[in-house]
C-alpha positions in Angstrom: 18.1 119.4 130.1 20.4 122.3 130.8 22.0 124.1 127.9 24.8 126.7 128.0 25.7 129.3 125.4 28.7 131.6 125.7 27.5 135.2 125.7 29.1 138.7 125.8 26.6 140.3 128.2 23.2 140.1 129.7 21.6 140.9 126.3 22.5 137.2 125.4 24.5 138.1 122.3 26.5 135.0 121.4 30.3 135.3 121.9 32.2 133.7 119.0 35.1 132.5 121.1 33.9 130.3 123.9 36.9 130.8 126.2 36.7 134.6 125.8 33.0 134.9 126.7 32.2 137.0 129.7 29.3 134.8 130.7 27.4 131.6 130.0 23.7 131.9 129.5 22.1 128.8 131.1 18.8 127.5 129.9 16.5 124.8 131.3 15.1 123.4 128.1 14.0 126.7 126.3 13.7 128.8 129.4 16.5 131.2 130.3 17.3 130.7 134.0 20.6 132.5 134.7 23.8 134.1 133.6 27.0 132.5 135.0 30.3 134.3 135.0 33.0 132.6 132.9 35.9 132.0 135.4 38.2 131.5 132.4 37.5 134.9 131.0 40.1 136.6 133.3 42.5 133.7 132.7 45.7 134.9 130.9 45.7 132.5 128.0 48.8 132.1 126.0 49.0 129.8 123.0 50.9 126.9 124.4 51.5 123.4 123.3 48.8 121.0 124.3 49.5 119.3 127.6 47.6 117.4 130.2 48.2 120.1 132.8 46.7 122.7 130.4 43.7 120.6 129.7 43.2 120.0 133.4 43.3 123.8 134.0 40.5 124.2 131.4 38.6 121.3 132.9 38.6 122.8 136.4 37.5 126.2 135.2 34.8 124.9 133.0 33.6 122.5 135.6 33.1 125.3 138.1 30.8 127.2 135.8 29.1 124.4 133.8 28.9 121.7 136.5 25.3 120.8 135.7 25.1 121.5 132.0 24.3 118.8 129.4 24.9 120.7 126.2 26.9 123.7 125.2 26.1 125.6 122.0 29.1 127.3 120.5 30.5 129.0 117.4 34.1 128.2 118.1 35.8 126.1 120.7 39.5 125.5 121.1 41.0 122.0 121.3 41.8 122.1 125.1 38.4 123.5 125.9 36.7 120.9 123.7 38.6 118.1 125.4 37.7 119.5 128.9 34.0 119.7 128.0 33.9 116.3 126.5 35.7 114.8 129.5 32.9 116.2 131.6 30.2 114.6 129.4 29.1 118.0 128.0 27.9 117.7 124.4 29.3 120.4 122.1 27.0 121.7 119.4 28.6 124.0 116.8 26.5 126.7 115.1 27.2 129.5 112.6 26.6 133.2 112.8 23.6 132.9 110.4 22.0 130.4 112.8 21.2 133.3 115.2 22.8 136.2 117.1 21.1 135.6 120.5 21.4 132.6 122.8 17.6 132.0 123.1 17.4 131.8 119.2 19.9 129.0 118.9 18.6 127.1 121.9 15.1 127.0 120.4 16.6 125.9 117.1 18.6 123.2 118.8 15.6 121.9 120.7 13.7 121.8 117.4 16.3 119.5 116.0 17.9 122.0 113.6 21.5 121.3 114.8 23.3 118.1 115.7 
C-alpha cells in the first residue's frame, strides 16, 4: 500500500494545509521511499466558488503527483482537493497535530489502526 503525507521539507514535518505543502512524502507501507514535489504548491490559488473546472484543475495536479497512492494522511484538506482525491480513489485520513509532527510517525500509527 502506498501512503502519502503532505510535508514541508525533507525532514518530513507534516504541512497542515495539504495544498500548500512543498512535497508529498511517499511510503510503501511503513517504509519511506521518496519525496515528490507538489505541483499545486506553485499554483496561484484564489478562493473561488466551487466549479467543475476548478475541481478538474485540482484533479489533474493531484493525479500527476499521487498517481499510484492509495491513502493520503492529512491535517486539513479543502473541499476541491478532497473531491479530486476521492474521485481518484485515494482514501483521505484526517489526523490532528497531537497525533504526530513527522510523516513517519503518523504512517506507523495509521498502519497500527489508530486512525480511520
